[in-house]
N, C-alpha and C positions, 0 to 999 in steps of 0.2 A: 782491592780497595783497602789502602791503609787507613783504618778508622781514626777519626779525629785529627786535630791540627794543633800546632803550637805546643804549649805545655798543658796537657789536659789529662785529668784523672791521675792524681798523685797516688803512688803506691805506698805499701807498708814499710818500705825501706828508703832511706835517704837517696835521692837521685832518680828514683823510679817515676817515670811518667808513661802512662799507657800510650799516648800519642807517639812519643819518641821511640818506644820499644817496637810498636807495630809498624812504624815507618821503616825501621832497620830490618825487621823480619820480612816485610814485603819486598824490600830491595835486595834481600838475599834470595827470596823465593823466585822472583822474576827470572834471573839468569839461569837458575837451576831448571825451571820449567822450559825455558827457551832452548836448552840443550837437547830436548827431545824433538825428533823430527815430527813435524805436524803441529807443534805447539808454538803459538805466538802470544806470549803473555804481555799484557799492558797494564799500566797503573791508572787509577782514576785521577791522579794529580802528579805534578812534577816536582813538588817541594813540600816539606813538612808544614809550611805556612799556609798553603792553599787549603780551603775548606769548602768544597762544593756542597750544596744541599744534599741530604742523604737520598732523597728520592731521585735526584738527578744523577747521583753516583750510580745507582742501580740501572738507570736508563742508559748510562754510558756503555753498558754491556751489549747493546744492540749489535746483532750480527756475530756474537761470540757463542761458545758452547757452554760457558760457565761464568758465574759471577761469584767471587769469593771475597768477603769482607773480613779483614784480620783485626782481632781485638784481644784484650785480656779483660777479665770480669772483676767485679767487686761485690763484697758481701759484708753484712754486719758482723759476721764471725771471722776471726782471723784464722780459723781452722779449715774453712771451706776451700777445697782445692780441685773439684772435679772439672775436667775439660767438657766443653759444651759446644754443640753445633745447633744452630737454628736454621731450619730449611724451608724452602718454598713449599707451599701446600695448596694454594688456591686453585692451581691448575694441575690436574692429575699427571699430565705428561711431564711437567717440571718436577713435581714431587717424586716421580718414578726415577729421576736422575739424582736429585738433591738428597733424598733420604738415604739411599745406600752409600753414596759417596760421603755424606755427612757422618754416617756411622764409622766409615773407614778412617776419616780424618780425625774424628774424636778419639778413636782407638789409638791412632798414631800418636797424638799428643799425650794421651794417658801413658803409653809405653815409654815415650821419650822422656817425659817429666817424672815418671814413676809416682804418679799421684796416689794418694791414699784412698780416694773415693773413685768409684767407677765413672766412666764418661756418661754423658746424657745427650740425647738428641730431642729437640723441642720443635713444635710448631706453635704459632700464635696467630690468630685471625682477628680481624675487626668484626664488628657486628654485620657489616655488608659482605662478609666471607672472603674479603681480600686479605692478603698477608698484612700483618700488623706493622712490621718493621719496614721503614721507608726504603731502605736499600733493597730488600728482598721484593717489596711491592714494585719498585721501579724496574728491577730486572724482570720480574714476572710480566709486567706490562709490555715488555719488548720480547717476550717469549724466551727468556733465558733462565735456567734454573739458578737459584741463588742460595748461598750458604753464608751465614755468619759463623765464624769460628772463634770461640773464646778460649784462649790459651791459659786455662786455669784462672786463678784469682790473684790479682795484684794486691788485694787486701790481706793475703797470706804472706807473711814475711819470707818464708822458705821459698815459695813459688816466685815471688817478686825478685828475690836475689838470684834465683835460677835464670829468670828471664833477662836479667841484666848482663849475663855473660855472653859475650860475642860468640864464643865457640858453641854454646848451647843453641843460640839462635840460628847459626849457620847449619848446624846438624839438624835442627828441627826443619828448616827450610828444605834441605836436601831430602829428608824423609817425606815431607808433605808433597814435594814435587814427584817423588817416586809413586806415592799413593795415587795422585791425580793421574799421572801418565799411565799407570797400570790399569786404573779404572777405565780409561779410554782405549786400552789395548795396545799401548805404546811401550817399547822397551828402550 
């Protein structure tokens, strides 16, 4: 799921938009994933302009083994740079997949981007004990583990500049595909 649409979430360097960057990253990740036997990666939209509702994006994962929503984050501090994953929690069987894979993906981003701060893995629930984030809640409602992956912070000029480099995004996509395939026992 390439998060956001159009020109959304301006970064700390001229020309950076979260929506455009995660669209590119998602479109690099998909073919890298599809190179692995047994993986058929799909996207929640076919153009940057499309903007399905977040809950519906998660529900689009029905019948799949994993839902991954691609993002970069923002902070009031231009120094914040930790990678973050937010994982399914409301159903134990989904958490048991999302949490360890979320850790591995966050570690992958930290190593690739050489962030100063260690990665983090979060859960967040509503008062009714369902997942807070609509994409994860939607995926959970169709029994698919969901992960939001925040590729550091676009409010950090160094990290936003890193994310604007095509070669960095391609390398990141290849590494993330390897992490996902390895998690599912594929070579």
